[in-house]
C-alpha positions, 0 to 999 in steps of 0.5 A: 673275313669270308670270301664269296665264291660266287660267279665273280672273278678276281681281276688279274690286274686288280689289287688284292681284294677287288673283284671284277664282273664276269666276262659277257657272252659277247666278250667271250665270243669275240675272244674265241673268234679272234683266237680262231682267226689267228690260228687259221692265219698262222696255220695257213702260212705254215701250210704255205711255207712247209707243206704246199707243193705248187706242182704245175702252174695253171695252164702249164703242160706236164709233158714238155714235148709240145712246148719244145716242138712249139718253141722251135716252130715259133722261133723260126716264125719270129725270125721271119717276122724280124726280117720284115720292115719295122712299122716306122719305116713304112711311108704310107698306111697301105705299105704298112698294111702290106707288111702286116699282111705278110706277117699275118700269112707267116703267123697263120702258117705257124699256127698250122705247124703248131696244130700239126704237133698238138698231142693226140690225147683227147684230154686236158692237154689237147683242149688247152693247147687248142684253146691257145691256138684258137686265141692265136687265130683270133689275134691274127684276125684282129691284126688282119682287121687292122691291116684292112682298116689301114687301107680304108683309113690311115688313122685306124688303130689296132684293137684286140678281141677281149677274152676274160676282160683282157686283150686276147694277146694276154692269154696267148702270152700267158700260156707261152710264158707258163710253158717257157715258149718265149718265141710263141708270145705275140710279136707286138709289131702292129702296136 
């Protein structure tokens, strides 16, 4: 018996002597695409675990001089804020607004002290730190609007400016966290 050597191939699963039709173009493309995708995913994980060096996080400052100085400044400010009466002991909305005014004055002074120690490099570091300080100023303005609102309506609620679809305090706190300046996060005393 003669065996034909046409384009038909023997199926590895078929019993001896049976033939199966060749794979269609669609099957070959699907097989190649699946193999390529699998190789890409495996390569990505190999890169992530063995090659990638995360280095600095987004917004993390390589030069630690500003974060160290800022932490000292913010810690002193936080200590002053902690000495103020807590929100739940204010008998009236006006008293509460006065406490917020005092805290805001301290926060404005803190922002001024922080601006005085911003690196003078006219580059990415300076612009990132200045943006963070601008966010701090926006947060303090929101606090001031809340204090002013309390004087007019005791039911006023604290609201924040939105930055990148989130409260501006998230931007302030994120920068402080990434740069390990825990005392430089927002105090949360008005919420």
